[in-house]
N, C-alpha and C positions, 0 to 999 in steps of 0.2 A: 579423393583424400578421405581417410578414415578419421573418425573422432578419437582423440586420446582419452582414455579413462581418467577420471579425476583421482588425484592423490587423496590420501586420508585427511590431510590437513585442509585441502581445498574443499573436499566434501563436507567437512565440519563447518566451514563458512557458509555453505549452501544450507545446511541444517539450521544454523543460527539465523540465517536470512529468512528461512521458511517460518520459523517461530516468530521472529520479529515482525514479519509482514502480517501475520495473523493478529498479533497483539496490537500493533499500531493501527491496523484497520478496525479492530474492535473499539479501540479508544476513539478513533475518528468517528465511527457511527454513533457512539454514545455522546460525544460532544456535539455532533450535528443536531441530535435530538434535543439537547439541553440549550444550545445557544442560538439556534435558528428560531424564528417566530413560528408559531403553530401553523400547520397546513390543513387543519381541520380534518385530520385523518381519524377514522374510527379505530377502535382497538384492534379489530381484525385486520384492517389494512396496514396499520403500523406493525403488527406482529408479522404479517406476511412479508413486508419489505425488509424487516429485520432478519427474518429467516432466510430470505433470498440472499441478503448480503453475507450472512454467516456461511451459507453453502458455497457461494461464489468465492469468498475469501478463503474458506477452508480448502476448497479444491485447488485454488491457485497456490496456496501455501504448501499443500501436499506435494505438488509437482516441483516447486522450488526446493523443498526439503529433499527430494529425491535427486536433485542436481540437474534440473531442466535448464540447460543453457539457453535454448531458443526462447522459451517463455520468459526467462529472466531478462534477456536483452530487450524483448518486446516491452516488458513492464518498466524497464529502465527508461525507454523512450517515452512511454506514457506518463510515468511519474515525473520525469524531467520536464516534460511539457506542462504538466499540472503545476509544478513548482514555479516555472517561469511565468506562466499565465497568472498564478496567484500573486506573485510579486508585482506584476504589471497592474492588476486590478487594485492592489493595495495602494500603489503609488498614484493611481488616477482617482482613487476614491470611489470606485465602482464595485468594490468587493462586497460579497454577502457578509452579513454580520458575524458568521461563524469562522470566516477565513483566518483572522488573526489567531484564533484558538486552535484550529485544526492544522494550520500550516506546519508547525513543528513535527507533528506525527507524519505528515507527508514527506517532509525532508528526511526524517529518520528512516522511514521505509525506503526511500530512494537511496540513501547512503548504504543501508544494509544490502540492497540488491547490487549496487555498484561494487561493494566490498567483496561479495561472493563472486561476481562475474569476473572481475579483474584481479582477484586474489590479493587484495590489499591487506596490510597487516592490521 
């Protein structure tokens, strides 16, 4: 079975999902640094972890932007699991301090990925 090329409107949703994935993950990383207690990281270590996150999210966003269906469905599975586990830890009281603040960005990224993959309006 051969893969069907994406229509222009469907590809537009992948492009929006790529940008949204990058922006929501930038917000996520920023809020984690603000709302989690300090890990006693040095400036170089914190900059290194931030750079790694930017490169990782940038690369993933690029492939989503280009219409990567397989990557998108893998990320849907990962982000869906993250959302369910975050809700579980919030209800049991075991969540990290930053979870209530970063959960909306995770849900928004999950929604944008689902919207692109299943071509929702």
